[in-house]
PAZAPA-4460 file (N, C-alpha, C; in steps of 0.05 Angstrom, whole numbers, plus 32768, in hexadecimal, padded with zeros to 4 digits):
% residues 231
    n_x    n_y    n_z   ca_x   ca_y   ca_z    c_x    c_y    c_z   seq   type   mol
   8111   8020   7F8C   80FC   802C   7F7C   80EE   8043   7F8B     1      M     A
   80E7   8058   7F7C   80D8   806E   7F88   80BA   806B   7F83     2      S     A
   80AB   8078   7F94   808E   8079   7F92   8084   8095   7F94     3      I     A
   8071   809C   7F83   8066   80B7   7F84   8048   80B6   7F80     4      R     A
   8039   80C4   7F92   801C   80C6   7F8E   8014   80E3   7F8F     5      I     A
   8000   80EA   7F7F   7FF8   8106   7F7D   7FD9   8109   7F7F     6      A     A
   7FD0   8119   7F91   7FB4   811F   7F95   7FA2   8106   7F96     7      S     A
   7FAB   80F2   7FA5   7F9D   80D9   7FA6   7F86   80DA   7FBB     8      V     A
   7F6F   80D1   7FB1   7F58   80CD   7FC3   7F50   80B0   7FC2     9      T     A
   7F43   80A7   7FD7   7F38   808C   7FD8   7F1E   808D   7FE8    10      K     A
   7F08   8085   7FDA   7EEE   8084   7FE7   7EE3   8068   7FE7    11      Q     A
   7ED5   8062   7FFD   7EC7   8048   8000   7EAA   804E   8006    12      Y     A
   7E99   803C   7FFC   7E7D   803E   8003   7E76   8029   8018    13      Q     A
   7E6B   8033   802E   7E61   8022   8043   7E43   8027   8045    14      L     A
   7E33   8017   8037   7E17   801C   8035   7E12   8036   8026    15      G     A
   7E04   8048   8033   7DFE   8062   8027   7E13   8077   802E    16      M     A
   7E28   806F   803D   7E3C   8081   8046   7E55   8080   8035    17      T     A
   7E60   8096   802D   7E7A   8097   801F   7E90   809E   8032    18      T     A
   7EA3   808C   8034   7EBA   808F   8046   7ED2   809A   8036    19      V     A
   7EDC   80B1   803D   7EF3   80BD   8030   7F0C   80B4   803F    20      N     A
   7F18   809D   8036   7F2F   8093   8044   7F48   80A3   803F    21      A     A
   7F4B   80AE   8027   7F61   80C0   8020   7F55   80D9   8012    22      L     A
   7F60   80F0   8019   7F55   8109   8010   7F6A   8119   8001    23      R     A
   7F72   8110   7FE9   7F84   811F   7FD8   7FA0   8121   7FE2    24      G     A
   7FAC   810A   7FEA   7FC7   810A   7FF4   7FDC   8109   7FDD    25      I     A
   7FF2   8116   7FE2   8009   8115   7FCF   8022   810F   7FDF    26      S     A
   8032   80FD   7FD4   804A   80F4   7FE3   805E   80E9   7FD0    27      L     A
   8078   80EF   7FD4   808D   80E2   7FC4   80A0   80D4   7FD6    28      K     A
   80A6   80BB   7FD0   80B9   80AB   7FDF   80D0   80A3   7FCD    29      I     A
   80E8   80AC   7FD4   80FF   80A7   7FC3   810A   808B   7FC7    30      E     A
   8118   8081   7FB3   8124   8066   7FB6   8137   8067   7FCE    31      Q     A
   8135   8052   7FDE   8147   8050   7FF5   813E   805F   800E    32      G     A
   8127   806B   800D   811C   8079   8025   8111   8064   8038    33      E     A
   810F   806C   8051   8101   805D   8066   80ED   806F   8072    34      F     A
   80D3   806C   806A   80BE   807E   8072   80AA   8070   8084    35      V     A
   80A3   807E   809A   808E   8074   80AC   8075   8084   80A8    36      A     A
   805E   8077   80A3   8044   8084   80A2   8038   8080   80BD    37      L     A
   8032   8096   80CB   8027   8094   80E6   800C   80A3   80E8    38      V     A
   7FFC   809A   80FA   7FE2   80A6   80FE   7FD0   8093   810E    39      G     A
   7FBB   809D   8119   7FA9   808C   8129   7F9A   8078   8117    40      P     A
   7F8E   8064   8123   7F7F   8050   8114   7F68   805F   8105    41      S     A
   7F65   8057   80EC   7F50   8064   80DB   7F59   807E   80CE    42      G     A
   7F73   8084   80D1   7F7D   809D   80C5   7F81   809C   80A7    43      S     A
   7F84   8084   809C   7F88   8080   8080   7FA3   8076   8079    44      G     A
   7FB4   8071   808D   7FD0   8069   8086   7FD1   804D   8079    45      K     A
   7FC0   803B   8081   7FC0   8020   8073   7FB6   8023   8057    46      S     A
   7FA2   8033   8052   7F98   8038   8037   7FAD   8044   8026    47      T     A
   7FBC   8057   8031   7FD2   8064   8023   7FE7   804F   801B    48      A     A
   7FED   803D   802E   8001   8028   8029   7FF8   8017   8011    49      L     A
   7FDE   8010   8010   7FD4   7FFF   7FFB   7FD5   800D   7FE0    50      H     A
   7FD0   8027   7FE0   7FD2   8037   7FC7   7FF0   8038   7FBE    51      I     A
   8002   803D   7FD1   801E   803F   7FCA   8029   8025   7FBE    52      L     A
   801E   800E   7FC7   8027   7FF4   7FBE   8017   7FE9   7FA7    53      G     A
   8005   7FF9   7F9B   7FF5   7FF0   7F85   7FE3   7FD8   7F8B    54      A     A
   7FDC   7FD5   7FA5   7FC9   7FC1   7FAD   7FAD   7FCA   7FA9    55      L     A
   7FA9   7FE4   7FA8   7F8F   7FF0   7FA5   7F91   8008   7F92    56      D     A
   7F7C   800D   7F83   7F7C   8024   7F71   7F6F   803C   7F7E    57      R     A
   7F7A   8054   7F7A   7F6E   806C   7F86   7F53   8072   7F78    58      P     A
   7F42   8080   7F86   7F29   808A   7F7A   7F30   80A0   7F66    59      T     A
   7F44   80B1   7F6D   7F4E   80C5   7F5B   7F6B   80CA   7F62    60      S     A
   7F79   80D8   7F50   7F96   80DD   7F55   7FA7   80CA   7F45    61      G     A
   7FC1   80CE   7F47   7FD5   80BF   7F38   7FEA   80B2   7F4A    62      E     A
   7FF4   809B   7F41   8008   808C   7F50   801E   8084   7F3C    63      V     A
   8037   8089   7F43   804E   8080   7F33   8060   806F   7F44    64      W     A
   806A   8059   7F39   807F   804A   7F46   8097   804A   7F32    65      I     A
   80AD   8055   7F3B   80C4   8058   7F29   80BC   8066   7F0F    66      Q     A
   80AC   807B   7F12   80A3   808C   7EFC   8091   807D   7EE8    67      E     A
   8088   8065   7EEF   8074   8057   7EDF   8058   805D   7EE9    68      T     A
   8046   8067   7ED8   802B   806E   7EE1   801A   8055   7EE8    69      P     A
   8019   804F   7F02   800C   8037   7F0B   7FEE   8037   7F05    70      V     A
   7FE1   804E   7F07   7FC4   804F   7F04   7FBB   8048   7EE7    71      T     A
   7FCE   8047   7ED4   7FC7   8040   7EB9   7FCD   8022   7EB3    72      Q     A
   7FD7   8013   7EC7   7FDD   7FF7   7EC2   7FC5   7FE5   7EC4    73      M     A
   7FC6   7FCF   7EB6   7FB1   7FBB   7EB9   7FB5   7FAB   7ED3    74      S     A
   7FA1   7F9C   7EDB   7FA4   7F8B   7EF3   7FBB   7F78   7EF0    75      D     A
   7FBF   7F6D   7ED9   7FD5   7F5A   7ED4   7FF0   7F67   7ED7    76      K     A
   7FF2   7F7F   7ECC   800B   7F8E   7ECE   8011   7F96   7EEB    77      Q     A
   7FFC   7F9D   7EFA   8000   7FA4   7F16   8009   7F8C   7F27    78      L     A
   7FFD   7F74   7F21   8005   7F5C   7F2F   8022   7F56   7F2A    79      A     A
   802B   7F59   7F12   8047   7F54   7F0C   805A   7F68   7F1A    80      R     A
   8052   7F81   7F1A   8061   7F96   7F28   8064   7F8F   7F45    81      L     A
   804E   7F88   7F52   804F   7F81   7F6F   8060   7F69   7F74    82      R     A
   805C   7F54   7F63   806B   7F3B   7F66   8089   7F3E   7F64    83      R     A
   8092   7F4F   7F51   80AE   7F51   7F4B   80BD   7F66   7F5B    84      E     A
   80AE   7F7A   7F65   80BD   7F91   7F70   80B4   7F9A   7F8D    85      H     A
   809E   7F8F   7F97   8093   7F99   7FB0   808E   7F82   7FC3    86      I     A
   8098   7F86   7FDC   8093   7F72   7FF1   807F   7F7E   8004    87      G     A
   806A   7F6F   800C   8055   7F78   801E   8056   7F68   8038    88      F     A
   8053   7F76   804E   8051   7F6A   8069   8038   7F75   8076    89      I     A
   8025   7F63   807D   800C   7F6B   8089   8009   7F60   80A5    90      F     A
   7FF9   7F6E   80B5   7FF3   7F65   80D0   7FE6   7F4A   80D1    91      Q     A
   7FD4   7F45   80BD   7FC4   7F2D   80BD   7FD1   7F15   80AF    92      S     A
   7FEB   7F18   80A9   7FFC   7F02   809E   7FF5   7EFA   8081    93      F     A
   7FDC   7EF2   807C   7FD4   7EE8   8061   7FE5   7ED0   8059    94      H     A
   7FEA   7EBE   806C   7FF9   7EA6   8065   7FE6   7E91   805A    95      L     A
   7FF1   7E7D   804C   7FE1   7E68   8040   7FE2   7E50   8053    96      I     A
   7FCC   7E4A   8061   7FCD   7E36   8076   7FD4   7E19   806E    97      P     A
   7FCF   7E12   8055   7FD5   7DF7   804C   7FF3   7DF3   8045    98      V     A
   8001   7E09   8044   801E   7E07   803E   802F   7E09   8057    99      L     A
   8046   7DFD   8056   8059   7DFF   806C   8065   7E1B   806D   100      S     A
   8075   7E21   8081   8084   7E3A   8082   8094   7E3D   8069   101      V     A
   80A3   7E28   8061   80B3   7E29   8049   80A2   7E2F   8031   102      Y     A
   808B   7E22   802F   807A   7E25   8018   806E   7E41   8015   103      G     A
   8068   7E4E   802C   805E   7E69   802C   8073   7E7D   8022   104      N     A
   808B   7E79   802B   80A1   7E8B   8023   80A9   7E86   8006   105      V     A
   80A7   7E6D   7FFD   80AE   7E66   7FE2   809A   7E70   7FCE   106      E     A
   8081   7E73   7FD6   806B   7E77   7FC4   806F   7E8E   7FB0   107      F     A
   8078   7EA6   7FB8   807C   7EBC   7FA5   8093   7EB5   7F91   108      P     A
   80A6   7EA5   7F99   80BB   7E9D   7F86   80B1   7E8A   7F71   109      L     A
   809D   7E79   7F78   8090   7E68   7F65   8081   7E78   7F50   110      L     A
   8074   7E8E   7F59   8066   7E9F   7F46   8079   7EAD   7F33   111      L     A
   8092   7EB2   7F3D   80A6   7EBF   7F2D   80B6   7EAB   7F1B   112      M     A
   80AF   7E91   7F1F   80BC   7E7C   7F10   80DA   7E7B   7F15   113      K     A
   80E2   7E7F   7F2E   80FE   7E7D   7F36   8106   7E60   7F36   114      T     A
   811E   7E59   7F2C   8127   7E3E   7F2B   8128   7E31   7F47   115      P     A
   8123   7E17   7F48   811F   7E08   7F61   8136   7E0C   7F75   116      K     A
   814F   7E08   7F6C   8166   7E0A   7F7E   8169   7E27   7F89   117      Q     A
   8164   7E3A   7F78   8166   7E56   7F81   814F   7E5B   7F95   118      E     A
   8138   7E50   7F90   8121   7E54   7FA3   8129   7E49   7FBE   119      R     A
   8134   7E31   7FBF   813B   7E25   7FD9   8150   7E36   7FE7   120      R     A
   8164   7E3F   7FD9   8179   7E4F   7FE6   816E   7E69   7FF1   121      E     A
   815D   7E76   7FE1   8152   7E90   7FEA   813E   7E8C   8001   122      R     A
   812E   7E78   8000   811A   7E73   8015   8129   7E6D   802F   123      V     A
   813C   7E5B   802F   814A   7E54   8048   815B   7E6B   8053   124      M     A
   8167   7E7A   8041   8177   7E91   804A   8165   7EA6   8057   125      A     A
   814D   7EAA   804C   813B   7EBE   8057   812F   7EB4   8072   126      T     A
   8128   7E9A   8073   811E   7E90   808D   8134   7E91   80A2   127      L     A
   814D   7E8D   809B   8163   7E90   80AE   8164   7EAD   80B8   128      E     A
   8160   7EC0   80A6   8161   7EDC   80AE   814B   7EE3   80C3   129      C     A
   8134   7ED7   80C0   811E   7EDE   80D3   811C   7EC9   80EA   130      V     A
   8130   7EB7   80EC   8131   7EA5   8102   811E   7E8E   8101   131      G     A
   8116   7E85   80E9   8102   7E6F   80E7   810C   7E58   80D6   132      L     A
   8126   7E56   80D1   8130   7E40   80C0   8129   7E25   80CC   133      A     A
   8128   7E23   80E6   8121   7E09   80F3   8104   7E03   80F2   134      D     A
   80F3   7E15   80E9   80D6   7E11   80E7   80CD   7E0E   80CA   135      R     A
   80DF   7E0B   80B8   80D9   7E0B   809B   80C2   7DF8   8093   136      A     A
   80C1   7DE1   809F   80AE   7DCC   8097   8095   7DCC   80A9   137      Q     A
   8093   7DDF   80BB   807B   7DE0   80CC   8064   7DEE   80BD   138      H     A
   804C   7DE6   80C4   8034   7DF5   80B9   8031   7E0F   80C9   139      K     A
   8026   7E23   80BC   8023   7E3D   80C9   8011   7E3C   80E2   140      T     A
   7FFE   7E29   80E2   7FEC   7E26   80F9   7FFB   7E1D   8112   141      E     A
   8013   7E13   810F   8023   7E09   8126   8034   7E20   8131   142      E     A
   8033   7E37   8126   8044   7E4D   812E   8035   7E61   8140   143      L     A
   8044   7E70   814F   8039   7E86   815F   8033   7E9E   814C   144      S     A
   8025   7EB1   8157   801F   7EC9   8147   8039   7ED7   813E   145      G     A
   804C   7ED9   8150   8065   7EE6   8149   8075   7ED7   8133   146      G     A
   8074   7EBC   8135   8081   7EAC   8120   8073   7EAF   8105   147      Q     A
   8059   7EB0   8106   804A   7EB4   80EC   8051   7ECF   80E0   148      R     A
   8054   7EE3   80F1   805C   7EFD   80E6   8077   7EFC   80D9   149      Q     A
   8089   7EED   80E5   80A4   7EEA   80D9   80A3   7EDA   80BF   150      R     A
   8091   7EC7   80BC   808D   7EB9   80A3   8084   7ECD   808D   151      V     A
   8071   7EDE   8095   8067   7EF3   8082   807D   7F06   807A   152      A     A
   808E   7F0D   808D   80A5   7F1E   8087   80B9   7F10   8074   153      I     A
   80BE   7EF7   8079   80D0   7EE8   8068   80C5   7EE6   804B   154      A     A
   80AB   7EE2   8049   809F   7EE0   802F   80A2   7EFB   8020   155      R     A
   80A0   7F11   802E   80A4   7F2B   8021   80C0   7F30   8019   156      A     A
   80D4   7F25   8028   80F0   7F2A   8023   80FC   7F18   800D   157      L     A
   80F0   7F00   800A   80FD   7EEB   7FFA   80FF   7EF3   7FDC   158      V     A
   80ED   7F04   7FD3   80EE   7F0C   7FB6   8103   7F22   7FB1   159      T     A
   8110   7F2B   7FC7   8123   7F41   7FC5   8117   7F5A   7FB8   160      R     A
   8102   7F64   7FC4   80F3   7F7A   7FB8   8102   7F95   7FBA   161      P     A
   80FB   7FA7   7FA8   8106   7FC2   7FA9   80F8   7FD4   7FBD   162      S     A
   80DF   7FCC   7FC3   80CE   7FDB   7FD6   80C2   7FC8   7FEA   163      I     A
   80C3   7FCE   8003   80B4   7FBE   8017   80A0   7FD1   8025   164      I     A
   8087   7FC9   8024   8071   7FD7   8030   8066   7FC6   8047   165      L     A
   8062   7FD3   805E   805A   7FC3   8075   8046   7FD1   8086   166      S     A
   8032   7FC2   808F   801D   7FCD   80A1   8022   7FC1   80BC   167      D     A
   802D   7FD1   80CE   8032   7FC8   80EA   8043   7FAE   80EA   168      E     A
   805B   7FAD   80E0   806B   7F95   80DE   8073   7F88   80F8   169      P     A
   8073   7F98   810E   807C   7F8D   8127   8065   7F88   813B   170      T     A
   804C   7F8C   8131   8035   7F8B   8143   8032   7F70   8152   171      A     A
   803B   7F5A   8145   8037   7F40   8152   8052   7F34   815C   172      N     A
   8066   7F45   815E   8080   7F3B   8166   8087   7F46   8182   173      L     A
   8096   7F36   8191   80A1   7F40   81AA   80B7   7F54   81A4   174      D     A
   80C1   7F62   81B8   80D4   7F78   81B3   80EE   7F6E   81A7   175      S     A
   80F7   7F57   81AF   8111   7F4C   81A5   810E   7F45   8187   176      Q     A
   80F9   7F35   8181   80F5   7F2E   8165   80EF   7F46   8153   177      N     A
   80DF   7F59   815E   80D9   7F71   8150   80F2   7F81   8149   178      G     A
   8104   7F83   815C   811D   7F91   8157   812E   7F83   8142   179      K     A
   812E   7F68   8143   813E   7F59   812F   8134   7F5D   8113   180      G     A
   8119   7F5D   8110   810D   7F61   80F5   8113   7F7D   80EB   181      I     A
   8110   7F91   80FC   8115   7FAD   80F3   8133   7FB1   80ED   182      I     A
   8144   7FA4   80FC   8161   7FA5   80F6   8166   7F9A   80DA   183      D     A
   8159   7F83   80D4   815D   7F77   80BA   8153   7F89   80A3   184      L     A
   813C   7F94   80A6   8131   7FA5   8091   8140   7FC0   808F   185      M     A
   8149   7FCA   80A5   815A   7FE2   80A4   8174   7FDD   8095   186      Q     A
   817F   7FC5   8099   8197   7FBD   808B   8192   7FBC   806D   187      K     A
   817C   7FB1   8065   8175   7FB0   8048   8172   7FCD   803D   188      L     A
   8166   7FDE   804D   8163   7FFA   8045   817D   8008   8041   189      N     A
   8190   8004   8054   81A9   8012   8053   81BD   8007   8040   190      E     A
   81BD   7FEC   803D   81D2   7FDF   802C   81C8   7FDB   8010   191      E     A
   81AE   7FD6   800C   81A4   7FD0   7FF1   8191   7FE5   7FE7   192      Q     A
   818C   7FFA   7FF6   817B   8010   7FEF   815E   8006   7FE9   193      R     A
   8155   7FF2   7FF8   813A   7FE9   7FF6   8128   7FFF   8003   194      V     A
   8114   8008   7FF5   8101   801C   7FFF   80EE   8010   8013   195      T     A
   80EC   801C   802B   80DB   8011   8040   80C5   8026   8046   196      L     A
   80AC   801D   8046   8096   802E   804F   8085   801E   8062   197      V     A
   8084   8027   807B   8076   8019   8090   805F   802A   809B   198      F     A
   8047   801F   809D   8032   802B   80AC   8034   801F   80C9   199      A     A
   8037   8030   80DC   803E   8025   80F7   8037   8038   810E   200      T     A
   8034   802B   8125   8032   803A   813E   804B   8035   814F   201      H     A
   805D   8024   8146   8074   801C   8155   8089   8031   8156   202      D     A
   808E   803C   816E   80A2   8052   8171   80BE   8049   8169   203      A     A
   80C4   802F   816C   80DF   8026   8165   80E3   8027   8146   204      S     A
   80CE   8023   8137   80D0   8026   811A   80D1   8043   8112   205      I     A
   80C0   8053   811E   80BF   8070   8118   80DA   807C   811D   206      V     A
   80E7   8074   8132   8101   807F   8139   8117   8079   8125   207      S     A
   8113   8064   8115   8128   805C   8101   8121   8067   80E5   208      R     A
   8109   806F   80E1   8101   8079   80C7   8110   8093   80C0   209      A     A
   8114   8097   80A6   8121   80B0   809D   810D   80C7   8099   210      K     A
   80F4   80BF   8097   80DF   80D4   8095   80C5   80C9   80A1   211      R     A
   80B7   80DA   80AF   809E   80D3   80BC   8088   80E3   80AF   212      I     A
   8074   80D5   80A5   805D   80E2   8098   8044   80DE   80A9   213      V     A
   8039   80F4   80B4   8022   80F2   80C5   8008   80F5   80B5   214      H     A
   7FF6   80E1   80B8   7FDD   80E1   80AA   7FC6   80E2   80BE   215      I     A
   7FB3   80F4   80B8   7F9C   80F7   80CA   7F83   80FC   80B8   216      L     A
   7F6E   80ED   80BD   7F55   80F0   80AE   7F59   80F0   8090   217      D     A
   7F6B   80DE   8086   7F6F   80DB   806A   7F80   80F0   805D   218      G     A
   7F8D   8100   806C   7F9E   8116   8061   7FBA   8115   806F   219      A     A
   7FCE   811D   8060   7FE9   8120   806B   7FEA   813B   8079   220      I     A
   7FEF   813A   8093   7FEF   8153   80A2   800B   815D   80A9   221      V     A
   801F   814B   80A6   803A   8153   80AC   804E   813E   80A2   222      E     A
   8065   8148   8098   807B   8137   8090   8093   8140   809F   223      E     A
   80A1   812E   80AD   80B7   8136   80BE   80CF   8124   80B9   224      V     A
   80E6   8130   80B1   80FF   811F   80B0   8106   8115   80CB   225      P     A
   810E   80FC   80CD   8115   80F0   80E7   812A   8100   80F6   226      A     A
   813C   810D   80E6   8152   811C   80F3   8148   8133   8104   227      S     A
   8130   813E   80FC   8124   8154   810B   811C   814A   8127   228      V     A
   810F   8132   8127   8105   8127   8140   811C   811F   8152   229      L     A
   8131   8114   8145   8148   810A   8155   815A   8121   815E   230      Q     A
   8158   8138   8150   8169   814E   8158   815E   815C   8170   231      G     A
***
């Protein structure tokens, strides 16, 4: 799926102060692209990621996902769009502590009313991919930070999304596990044309992206095809 945003702004109120998180950015991401959003902390890249994934509404501007005008959708329509087509990976995991590893990964499939046998097959296959099949029945509180991150990644992958949006996906992983996860997602990108958009500081992710978008002070200051950097 493709994503397009035009003249998007995002403002927040902090007391009497207006924070301009995004200042009229425009960006088009084609289906099957692997894009890295880079910039210092506070630059607006996480806010941009939330707008691209319809997790947040812009203050002004337009957003389209696969040429559907997202800004005109109801909250219910947005929830369905996210549930069926977009996988999210966050630094803070957002796991459900009362559920097991299996239950956390299964949860989005329950929302989609996926049949029980198919749920089990997809959950276990995805846990195998991220190296956690042997931890399926553990509670998340029994896991390390890196293992929790892999549960969050499995939950994002299990719905077989058309778009994966991620905020620092390797931040809590050691180099070996981080490489394995990026290998997996790059394979999805290349073989199934899953669109990947990562907000990241990780040079190993940036080096694999097909396009690097630099964001500073809420504005896009540069877009560079990876081939230019590698050349």
